[in-house]
C-alpha positions as a Python dict, from the first residue, in 0.01 Angstrom:
ca = {
    (1, 'M'): (0, 0, 0),
    (2, 'T'): (218, -74, 298),
    (3, 'S'): (527, -243, 160),
    (4, 'V'): (496, -620, 144),
    (5, 'D'): (791, -859, 134),
    (6, 'R'): (824, -982, -223),
    (7, 'A'): (874, -1331, -80),
    (8, 'A'): (533, -1307, 84),
    (9, 'M'): (381, -1230, -254),
    (10, 'G'): (566, -1526, -400),
    (11, 'W'): (427, -1753, -130),
    (12, 'S'): (78, -1620, -198),
    (13, 'I'): (97, -1690, -569),
    (14, 'A'): (254, -2029, -501),
    (15, 'I'): (-29, -2124, -265),
    (16, 'V'): (-291, -2043, -528),
    (17, 'A'): (-93, -2217, -802),
    (18, 'V'): (-48, -2533, -594),
    (19, 'A'): (-416, -2541, -502),
    (20, 'V'): (-517, -2508, -866),
    (21, 'A'): (-267, -2777, -965),
    (22, 'V'): (-407, -3014, -703),
    (23, 'A'): (-758, -2952, -834),
    (24, 'I'): (-642, -3021, -1189),
    (25, 'V'): (-475, -3348, -1091),
    (26, 'A'): (-780, -3454, -891),
    (27, 'A'): (-1005, -3391, -1187),
    (28, 'G'): (-764, -3564, -1427),
    (29, 'S'): (-791, -3281, -1676),
    (30, 'T'): (-581, -3061, -1895),
    (31, 'G'): (-545, -2686, -1855),
    (32, 'I'): (-692, -2411, -2066),
    (33, 'S'): (-445, -2144, -2177),
    (34, 'I'): (-528, -1774, -2193),
    (35, 'D'): (-450, -1597, -2519),
    (36, 'S'): (-375, -1235, -2616),
    (37, 'G'): (-74, -1192, -2395),
    (38, 'S'): (-257, -1267, -2069),
    (39, 'P'): (-79, -1469, -1798),
    (40, 'A'): (-97, -1843, -1833),
    (41, 'A'): (-381, -1987, -1626),
    (42, 'S'): (-558, -2315, -1605),
    (43, 'A'): (-884, -2459, -1482),
    (44, 'P'): (-984, -2820, -1442),
    (45, 'A'): (-1230, -2986, -1672),
    (46, 'M'): (-1504, -3120, -1447),
    (47, 'Q'): (-1672, -3460, -1444),
    (48, 'E'): (-1867, -3593, -1740),
    (49, 'T'): (-2186, -3411, -1636),
    (50, 'T'): (-1993, -3084, -1645),
    (51, 'Q'): (-1857, -3162, -1991),
    (52, 'E'): (-2213, -3209, -2111),
    (53, 'M'): (-2304, -2875, -1955),
    (54, 'V'): (-2018, -2707, -2141),
    (55, 'L'): (-2143, -2845, -2470),
    (56, 'T'): (-2488, -2696, -2415),
    (57, 'K'): (-2351, -2342, -2413),
    (58, 'S'): (-2246, -2194, -2744),
    (59, 'K'): (-1893, -2056, -2726),
    (60, 'I'): (-1867, -1688, -2813),
    (61, 'P'): (-1641, -1648, -3119),
    (62, 'G'): (-1313, -1478, -3036),
    (63, 'Y'): (-1354, -1536, -2662),
    (64, 'D'): (-1153, -1763, -2430),
    (65, 'R'): (-1334, -2016, -2209),
    (66, 'L'): (-1294, -2129, -1849),
    (67, 'T'): (-1475, -2385, -1635),
    (68, 'S'): (-1497, -2293, -1269),
    (69, 'I'): (-1336, -2484, -983),
    (70, 'I'): (-1415, -2497, -613),
    (71, 'D'): (-1326, -2158, -463),
    (72, 'L'): (-982, -2185, -302),
    (73, 'G'): (-1060, -1925, -34),
    (74, 'M'): (-1114, -2031, 325),
    (75, 'G'): (-1486, -2035, 404),
    (76, 'H'): (-1570, -2038, 33),
    (77, 'D'): (-1548, -2413, -27),
    (78, 'Q'): (-1916, -2423, -126),
    (79, 'H'): (-1859, -2156, -394),
    (80, 'Q'): (-1725, -2170, -750),
    (81, 'L'): (-1443, -1957, -893),
    (82, 'A'): (-1296, -1904, -1240),
    (83, 'I'): (-957, -1733, -1215),
    (84, 'I'): (-898, -1508, -1515),
    (85, 'L'): (-589, -1316, -1398),
    (86, 'P'): (-406, -1483, -1107),
    (87, 'P'): (-258, -1286, -812),
    (88, 'S'): (33, -1065, -916),
    (89, 'D'): (271, -825, -746),
    (90, 'K'): (183, -583, -1025),
    (91, 'V'): (-147, -405, -1085),
    (92, 'Y'): (-393, -518, -1352),
    (93, 'S'): (-621, -257, -1507),
    (94, 'G'): (-848, -301, -1804),
    (95, 'T'): (-1184, -420, -1930),
    (96, 'L'): (-1342, -765, -1894),
    (97, 'R'): (-1614, -881, -2133),
    (98, 'Y'): (-1788, -1196, -2015),
    (99, 'D'): (-2066, -1439, -2105),
    (100, 'A'): (-2136, -1708, -1843),
    (101, 'S'): (-2366, -2007, -1818),
    (102, 'E'): (-2544, -1851, -1517),
    (103, 'L'): (-2561, -1531, -1313),
    (104, 'I'): (-2215, -1452, -1176),
    (105, 'Q'): (-2029, -1211, -949),
    (106, 'L'): (-1716, -1019, -1050),
    (107, 'V'): (-1411, -1031, -822),
    (108, 'S'): (-1091, -828, -790),
    (109, 'L'): (-833, -860, -513),
    (110, 'V'): (-586, -615, -362),
    (111, 'G'): (-286, -752, -179),
    (112, 'P'): (-153, -941, -15),
    (113, 'L'): (-214, -700, 273),
    (114, 'G'): (71, -604, 504),
    (115, 'S'): (77, -669, 875),
    (116, 'G'): (-205, -482, 1049),
    (117, 'E'): (-380, -381, 727),
    (118, 'D'): (-659, -636, 774),
    (119, 'N'): (-898, -428, 981),
    (120, 'G'): (-1252, -528, 894),
    (121, 'Q'): (-1250, -513, 515),
    (122, 'P'): (-1401, -808, 324),
    (123, 'I'): (-1111, -1053, 295),
    (124, 'W'): (-1021, -1349, 71),
    (125, 'T'): (-747, -1582, 196),
    (126, 'P'): (-626, -1921, 70),
    (127, 'D'): (-455, -2017, 397),
    (128, 'G'): (-571, -1786, 679),
    (129, 'T'): (-240, -1599, 676),
    (130, 'T'): (-199, -1450, 329),
    (131, 'K'): (-488, -1206, 303),
    (132, 'F'): (-627, -1006, 14),
    (133, 'A'): (-884, -726, 33),
    (134, 'L'): (-1187, -847, -161),
    (135, 'T'): (-1403, -648, -400),
    (136, 'L'): (-1704, -853, -510),
    (137, 'V'): (-1954, -689, -745),
    (138, 'D'): (-2287, -852, -827),
    (139, 'P'): (-2403, -720, -1167),
    (140, 'K'): (-2710, -949, -1154),
    (141, 'N'): (-2643, -1073, -1505),
    (142, 'S'): (-2458, -1348, -1688),
    (143, 'N'): (-2300, -1133, -1958),
    (144, 'G'): (-2166, -783, -1973),
    (145, 'E'): (-1859, -564, -1945),
    (146, 'W'): (-1658, -453, -1640),
    (147, 'D'): (-1379, -200, -1601),
    (148, 'F'): (-1153, -335, -1325),
    (149, 'V'): (-832, -266, -1136),
    (150, 'G'): (-649, -481, -879),
    (151, 'N'): (-391, -753, -818),
    (152, 'A'): (-616, -1040, -940),
    (153, 'L'): (-934, -1090, -1142),
    (154, 'A'): (-1192, -1371, -1124),
    (155, 'V'): (-1556, -1463, -1183),
    (156, 'H'): (-1750, -1623, -898),
    (157, 'T'): (-2078, -1778, -788),
    (158, 'M'): (-2208, -1882, -447),
    (159, 'N'): (-2339, -2207, -593),
    (160, 'T'): (-2183, -2553, -555),
    (161, 'N'): (-2223, -2651, -920),
    (162, 'P'): (-1954, -2550, -1172),
    (163, 'F'): (-2019, -2287, -1436),
    (164, 'I'): (-1847, -2187, -1756),
    (165, 'V'): (-1753, -1840, -1870),
    (166, 'D'): (-1648, -1716, -2212),
    (167, 'Y'): (-1444, -1399, -2177),
    (168, 'R'): (-1222, -1147, -2345),
    (169, 'V'): (-995, -936, -2128),
    (170, 'T'): (-797, -633, -2242),
    (171, 'F'): (-557, -515, -1975),
    (172, 'D'): (-225, -373, -1867),
    (173, 'E'): (-11, -533, -1595),
    (174, 'S'): (208, -260, -1450),
    (175, 'P'): (424, -193, -1146),
    (176, 'E'): (282, 65, -907),
    (177, 'S'): (330, 422, -1028),
    (178, 'D'): (156, 759, -1034),
    (179, 'S'): (-106, 611, -1268),
    (180, 'V'): (-172, 270, -1103),
    (181, 'M'): (-157, 221, -729),
    (182, 'T'): (-292, 15, -442),
    (183, 'G'): (-303, 85, -71),
    (184, 'T'): (-474, 59, 265),
    (185, 'V'): (-551, 375, 461),
    (186, 'E'): (-718, 469, 787),
    (187, 'S'): (-969, 753, 791),
    (188, 'I'): (-920, 1082, 972),
    (189, 'P'): (-1176, 1334, 1105),
    (190, 'D'): (-1319, 1511, 800),
    (191, 'P'): (-1141, 1851, 778),
    (192, 'G'): (-1437, 2006, 593),
    (193, 'V'): (-1630, 2286, 764),
    (194, 'G'): (-1949, 2136, 908),
    (195, 'H'): (-1814, 1783, 872),
    (196, 'E'): (-1618, 1765, 1197),
    (197, 'F'): (-1808, 1457, 1317),
    (198, 'H'): (-1757, 1267, 991),
    (199, 'S'): (-1464, 1047, 883),
    (200, 'L'): (-1265, 1081, 560),
    (201, 'A'): (-1003, 857, 396),
    (202, 'I'): (-809, 1058, 138),
    (203, 'I'): (-701, 854, -165),
    (204, 'I'): (-584, 1141, -390),
    (205, 'P'): (-538, 1476, -213),
    (206, 'P'): (-657, 1802, -377),
    (207, 'S'): (-441, 1898, -673),
    (208, 'E'): (-437, 2137, -967),
    (209, 'D'): (-432, 1825, -1186),
    (210, 'V'): (-748, 1650, -1303),
    (211, 'F'): (-770, 1274, -1242),
    (212, 'T'): (-1000, 1039, -1432),
    (213, 'G'): (-1005, 664, -1382),
    (214, 'T'): (-1127, 349, -1210),
    (215, 'F'): (-1135, 314, -831),
    (216, 'S'): (-1186, -28, -665),
    (217, 'Y'): (-1245, -34, -289),
    (218, 'S'): (-1300, -269, 6),
    (219, 'A'): (-1387, -95, 335),
    (220, 'S'): (-1451, -196, 694),
    (221, 'E'): (-1805, -51, 677),
    (222, 'P'): (-2042, 91, 415),
    (223, 'I'): (-1894, 413, 278),
    (224, 'Q'): (-1969, 709, 56),
    (225, 'L'): (-1754, 802, -244),
    (226, 'V'): (-1625, 1158, -280),
    (227, 'S'): (-1460, 1354, -559),
    (228, 'L'): (-1382, 1725, -550),
    (229, 'K'): (-1358, 1969, -840),
    (230, 'G'): (-1188, 2301, -786),
    (231, 'P'): (-1109, 2512, -607),
    (232, 'L'): (-1391, 2716, -757),
    (233, 'R'): (-1316, 3064, -887),
    (234, 'P'): (-1471, 3367, -717),
    (235, 'G'): (-1841, 3383, -801),
    (236, 'E'): (-1863, 3020, -910),
    (237, 'T'): (-2104, 2795, -727),
    (238, 'A'): (-2208, 2430, -727),
    (239, 'P'): (-2501, 2222, -598),
    (240, 'M'): (-2283, 2081, -319),
    (241, 'I'): (-1978, 2250, -167),
    (242, 'W'): (-1690, 2118, 44),
    (243, 'T'): (-1456, 2368, 206),
    (244, 'P'): (-1170, 2325, 453),
    (245, 'D'): (-1169, 2688, 565),
    (246, 'G'): (-1496, 2856, 464),
    (247, 'S'): (-1340, 3044, 172),
    (248, 'T'): (-1166, 2784, -48),
    (249, 'N'): (-1461, 2602, -207),
    (250, 'F'): (-1472, 2277, -403),
    (251, 'A'): (-1764, 2135, -599),
    (252, 'L'): (-1851, 1811, -419),
    (253, 'T'): (-1963, 1486, -582),
    (254, 'F'): (-2100, 1261, -310),
    (255, 'V'): (-2218, 906, -388),
    (256, 'E'): (-2396, 693, -127),
    (257, 'T'): (-2298, 329, -190),
    (258, 'N'): (-2466, 148, 102),
    (259, 'D'): (-2191, -110, 57),
    (260, 'Q'): (-1841, -196, 178),
    (261, 'M'): (-1700, -277, -164),
    (262, 'G'): (-1738, -180, -526),
    (263, 'V'): (-1588, -4, -829),
    (264, 'W'): (-1636, 360, -927),
    (265, 'E'): (-1550, 551, -1244),
    (266, 'F'): (-1444, 892, -1111),
    (267, 'S'): (-1321, 1231, -1225),
    (268, 'G'): (-1197, 1528, -1025),
    (269, 'N'): (-913, 1712, -856),
    (270, 'A'): (-934, 1489, -546),
    (271, 'L'): (-1065, 1145, -450),
    (272, 'A'): (-1173, 1016, -107),
    (273, 'T'): (-1405, 781, 78),
    (274, 'H'): (-1625, 902, 360),
    (275, 'T'): (-1866, 805, 638),
    (276, 'M'): (-2092, 1015, 858),
    (277, 'N'): (-1959, 835, 1164),
    (278, 'R'): (-1691, 975, 1390),
    (279, 'D'): (-1540, 636, 1483),
    (280, 'G'): (-1326, 598, 1170),
    (281, 'F'): (-1285, 317, 916),
    (282, 'T'): (-1026, 133, 705),
    (283, 'V'): (-1029, 105, 326),
    (284, 'S'): (-811, -97, 89),
    (285, 'Y'): (-813, 18, -271),
    (286, 'A'): (-672, -1, -621),
    (287, 'V'): (-671, 295, -860),
    (288, 'S'): (-598, 324, -1231),
    (289, 'L'): (-605, 682, -1355),
    (290, 'E'): (-512, 932, -1620),
    (291, 'K'): (-387, 1275, -1519),
    (292, 'T'): (-428, 1605, -1700),
    (293, 'S'): (-169, 1842, -1558),
    (294, 'G'): (-233, 2198, -1453),
    (295, 'M'): (-603, 2200, -1527),
    (296, 'T'): (-870, 2260, -1265),
    (297, 'T'): (-1223, 2143, -1329),
    (298, 'T'): (-1520, 2345, -1212),
    (299, 'S'): (-1882, 2257, -1168),
    (300, 'A'): (-2100, 2266, -1475),
    (301, 'A'): (-2391, 2318, -1237),
    (302, 'S'): (-2309, 2688, -1213),
    (303, 'T'): (-2382, 2741, -1584),
    (304, 'G'): (-2725, 2584, -1623),
    (305, 'P'): (-3007, 2373, -1483),
    (306, 'T'): (-2917, 2048, -1313),
    (307, 'T'): (-3065, 1781, -1087),
    (308, 'V'): (-2935, 1755, -731),
    (309, 'E'): (-3006, 1479, -480),
    (310, 'V'): (-3048, 1546, -108),
    (311, 'S'): (-3050, 1256, 138),
    (312, 'M'): (-3262, 1219, 450),
    (313, 'P'): (-3019, 979, 620),
    (314, 'T'): (-3082, 701, 868),
    (315, 'G'): (-3137, 812, 1226),
    (316, 'T'): (-3270, 1161, 1162),
    (317, 'S'): (-3597, 1080, 1340),
    (318, 'V'): (-3401, 1119, 1666),
    (319, 'P'): (-3254, 1458, 1765),
    (320, 'G'): (-2880, 1491, 1718),
    (321, 'C'): (-2832, 1534, 1344),
    (322, 'E'): (-2885, 1908, 1381),
    (323, 'E'): (-2563, 1928, 1584),
    (324, 'T'): (-2358, 1840, 1273),
    (325, 'D'): (-2595, 1995, 1019),
    (326, 'A'): (-2659, 1648, 878),
    (327, 'C'): (-3037, 1605, 898),
    (328, 'Y'): (-3057, 1670, 524),
    (329, 'I'): (-2737, 1597, 330),
    (330, 'P'): (-2634, 1841, 201),
    (331, 'S'): (-2836, 2078, 417),
    (332, 'S'): (-2755, 2376, 192),
    (333, 'V'): (-2778, 2350, -187),
    (334, 'S'): (-2693, 2620, -443),
    (335, 'I'): (-2849, 2576, -788),
    (336, 'S'): (-2942, 2778, -1095),
    (337, 'T'): (-3300, 2849, -1200),
    (338, 'G'): (-3472, 2560, -1374),
    (339, 'S'): (-3285, 2305, -1162),
    (340, 'T'): (-3453, 2021, -975),
    (341, 'V'): (-3386, 1899, -623),
    (342, 'V'): (-3473, 1538, -540),
    (343, 'W'): (-3502, 1445, -173),
    (344, 'M'): (-3439, 1073, -108),
    (345, 'N'): (-3564, 925, 219),
    (346, 'D'): (-3282, 688, 315),
    (347, 'D'): (-3428, 649, 664),
    (348, 'T'): (-3683, 393, 783),
    (349, 'A'): (-3900, 667, 938),
    (350, 'A'): (-4131, 889, 733),
    (351, 'H'): (-4031, 1255, 687),
    (352, 'T'): (-4163, 1564, 512),
    (353, 'V'): (-3994, 1829, 299),
    (354, 'T'): (-4192, 2142, 377),
    (355, 'S'): (-4099, 2498, 283),
    (356, 'G'): (-4081, 2735, 578),
    (357, 'G'): (-3933, 2674, 920),
    (358, 'P'): (-4007, 2530, 1265),
    (359, 'A'): (-4073, 2873, 1416),
    (360, 'G'): (-4308, 3015, 1154),
    (361, 'G'): (-4443, 2689, 1015),
    (362, 'P'): (-4514, 2609, 647),
    (363, 'D'): (-4509, 2901, 401),
    (364, 'G'): (-4698, 2717, 125),
    (365, 'V'): (-4427, 2715, -147),
    (366, 'F'): (-4386, 2335, -148),
    (367, 'D'): (-4478, 2043, 72),
    (368, 'S'): (-4412, 1675, 17),
    (369, 'S'): (-4658, 1539, 275),
    (370, 'L'): (-4518, 1218, 428),
    (371, 'V'): (-4229, 1066, 232),
    (372, 'M'): (-4198, 703, 337),
    (373, 'G'): (-3866, 521, 374),
    (374, 'G'): (-3717, 448, 32),
    (375, 'A'): (-3940, 702, -144),
    (376, 'S'): (-3850, 1044, -288),
    (377, 'F'): (-3991, 1391, -351),
    (378, 'E'): (-3874, 1650, -602),
    (379, 'V'): (-3924, 2019, -678),
    (380, 'T'): (-3811, 2221, -982),
    (381, 'F'): (-3712, 2577, -889),
    (382, 'D'): (-3793, 2826, -1164),
    (383, 'D'): (-3759, 3142, -955),
    (384, 'A'): (-3444, 3278, -794),
    (385, 'G'): (-3439, 3312, -419),
    (386, 'S'): (-3359, 3139, -91),
    (387, 'Y'): (-3597, 2865, 20),
    (388, 'D'): (-3581, 2733, 377),
    (389, 'Y'): (-3750, 2404, 455),
    (390, 'F'): (-3796, 2156, 740),
    (391, 'C'): (-3961, 1830, 842),
    (392, 'M'): (-4299, 1881, 1008),
    (393, 'V'): (-4269, 1547, 1191),
    (394, 'H'): (-3911, 1608, 1312),
    (395, 'P'): (-3871, 1988, 1323),
    (396, 'W'): (-3500, 1978, 1410),
    (397, 'M'): (-3447, 1874, 1049),
    (398, 'T'): (-3387, 2191, 843),
    (399, 'G'): (-3233, 2282, 510),
    (400, 'T'): (-3197, 2562, 255),
    (401, 'I'): (-3210, 2583, -125),
    (402, 'N'): (-3038, 2885, -282),
    (403, 'V'): (-3148, 2952, -640),
    (404, 'S'): (-2969, 3205, -862),
}
């Protein structure tokens, strides 16, 4: 990330530490230490009613226990927070196993952010000045496992009542390096052919090395996640292709998140975040990865049947998407025989997936009828060939399936 004065980090950690200490004094309690080499942390024991609540939950053998405190973040004073790994100028990466007394959210922070890096991402701040990019994941459960990376780790609820969490955390705390890193980047116009009106924030540029790891992100708007595998060898194909020049092809993994923040387990020769907007976005991130040198991955899709998703994105019921070839995403898919294509209607309007074209009309190979918003339609292609299709309601929407 943009370099941050070490003193600023010290102030940030001091602010959190003082706030926790004040809460402990106010509650008249003793701290709870964290075992297994984790940084010392403490949480206040709550009032007598809370103590009774703690006793009603069986402690998981071999786990540590925390009782939540009032969230120290500005605007979060009606929430509860249990700090597992406090803010650090190093990067934590590892696995959290948790069992809480109620449904919880999982939190990691990146920061503190440098001057000008706060540009619309979800933010957590204890004082309005020291700001961290916030990744908050709602697993919709009270117990589970989470692979995380960031400068702090916590468990959270949006309720006013305290909760308890039993946890076990296995982690490394490392200075930034080629294998653990944080940062904030601004997107650029997507350099891919046919993507000129999209925006792309490159986290790991294309390389001959293969990267596998955990990617935590906090963006200024909902984003898509991208990894590339390649470049593909001559004759190799993939269900989705990204190319900067029309001849150097990469197998594209494209994940629609519909969210500004989250965590992704990725693998590939490149890593990026993406939107289909031309206005640009900001993303703060933390990455923990392993690198295999001098080894290019290629798409397994070229060697056998697979399932490929195609999106009918929001806004395609109005002309304009045809100008960027984005009425179906991807608009051109290459698959092997026996593969299945699933069209997801991510729009609010109903669409069809009808073989043929606007000029000649339906050719009778497949037809979805109306696919309502949120619904899907799928076809398995057993015969080689090229299949054009379109939307009968919005005929500017066209696509092609190439089967070999």
